[in-house]
Every structure is written in C-alpha cells, then in structure tokens.
C-alpha positions in Angstrom: 0.0 0.0 0.0 1.3 3.4 -0.9 1.2 6.0 1.9 1.0 9.7 1.5 4.7 9.9 2.5 5.8 7.5 -0.2 3.8 9.3 -2.9 5.6 12.5 -2.0 9.0 10.7 -1.9 8.6 9.2 -5.3 7.2 12.4 -7.0 10.7 13.2 -8.1 10.9 10.5 -10.7 8.8 12.6 -13.1 10.8 15.8 -12.5 13.6 16.9 -14.9 16.3 16.9 -12.2 15.5 13.4 -11.0 15.5 12.2 -14.6 18.9 13.8 -15.1 20.1 12.1 -12.0 19.0 8.7 -13.3 20.4 9.4 -16.7 23.8 10.5 -15.2 24.0 7.0 -13.6 22.9 5.3 -16.8 19.6 4.2 -15.4 15.9 4.9 -15.7 14.2 6.7 -12.8 12.7 3.3 -11.7 16.1 1.6 -11.7 17.8 4.4 -9.8 15.0 4.4 -7.2 15.4 0.7 -6.8 19.2 1.0 -6.3 18.8 3.9 -3.9 16.3 1.9 -1.9 19.0 -0.8 -1.5 21.7 1.7 -0.7 19.8 3.9 1.7 16.6 2.2 2.8 16.0 4.7 5.6 16.7 7.8 3.4 15.7 7.1 -0.2 16.3 10.6 -1.4 19.8 11.1 0.2 21.8 9.9 -2.8 19.7 12.1 -5.1 20.1 15.1 -2.9 23.8 14.6 -2.6 24.1 14.3 -6.4 22.0 17.4 -6.9 24.1 19.5 -4.4 27.3 18.4 -6.3 25.7 19.5 -9.6 24.7 22.9 -8.2 28.4 23.3 -7.1 29.7 22.3 -10.6 27.2 24.7 -12.2 28.4 27.5 -9.8 32.0 26.9 -10.7 31.1 27.2 -14.4 29.1 30.4 -13.7 31.1 32.1 -10.9 29.6 35.6 -11.5 26.0 34.4 -11.3 24.2 34.1 -8.0 21.2 31.8 -7.7 18.5 34.5 -7.3 15.4 33.2 -8.9 13.6 31.4 -11.7 16.0 32.4 -14.5 19.0 30.7 -12.7 17.0 27.6 -11.9 15.9 27.4 -15.6 19.5 27.8 -16.8 20.6 25.1 -14.3 17.9 22.8 -15.6 18.9 23.4 -19.2 22.5 22.6 -18.2 21.4 19.4 -16.5 19.5 18.3 -19.7 22.7 18.8 -21.8 24.9 16.7 -19.5 25.7 13.2 -20.7 26.9 10.4 -18.5 30.6 10.2 -18.1 32.7 7.0 -18.7 32.1 6.2 -15.1 28.5 7.3 -14.5 28.5 5.9 -11.0 29.9 9.0 -9.3 28.2 9.0 -5.9 30.1 7.3 -3.1 27.0 5.3 -2.1 26.6 4.0 -5.7 30.2 3.1 -5.9 29.9 1.0 -2.7 26.8 -0.8 -4.1 28.7 -1.5 -7.4 31.6 -3.0 -5.4 29.2 -5.2 -3.4 27.7 -6.5 -6.6 31.0 -7.6 -8.2 
C-alpha cells in the first residue's frame, strides 16, 4: 500500500532533475530508485540530494559571476542538466560506488 509519504517521496521521478540524476547514472528513474532503496533504505532521497548538491556546485564553478537568485538561474541550471551526458564512469556518488563493489 502506498502511503501519502511514499507518494511524496517518489514524486521526483517525473521531474527533470530526477530524470537527469537517473540518466547520469545510466539508469531509468525506476532503476535508480530501486538502487537507492537498496543503498539507503531509511533515506531514499539522500543519494539524489547529494548528487543534486554536487551538480549545483559544478554549475556554480562554471558560472562564478552568477548568483542563484530566482527562476532564471533555476531554468538555466535545468537546461545545463539536460545537456549533460553520462561520463565514462557514470556511477559517481560514493553510495553508488559502494553498491557497485558489493555486486561484483
């Protein structure tokens, strides 16, 4: 049975940023959610939020003279995320690396 809390937690899979997170790891939103459930069963969104913070930091380094003030910066950040392609090693979060090591 899906609770109100779980509906809120999983709302991210339809959002652009969550899709970018999944794509960056070479997965679909459903696959990354399943992996994150295995990695962090008590805090399902922790890996996503960690990844998102790192991406904001990267974007900020690429745009040092732009402060995040409002909708324009958020829209520019979202466009930047959409243009990202997974690297050769798409599993970049420490928790995902630990999971990959356990599986081999």
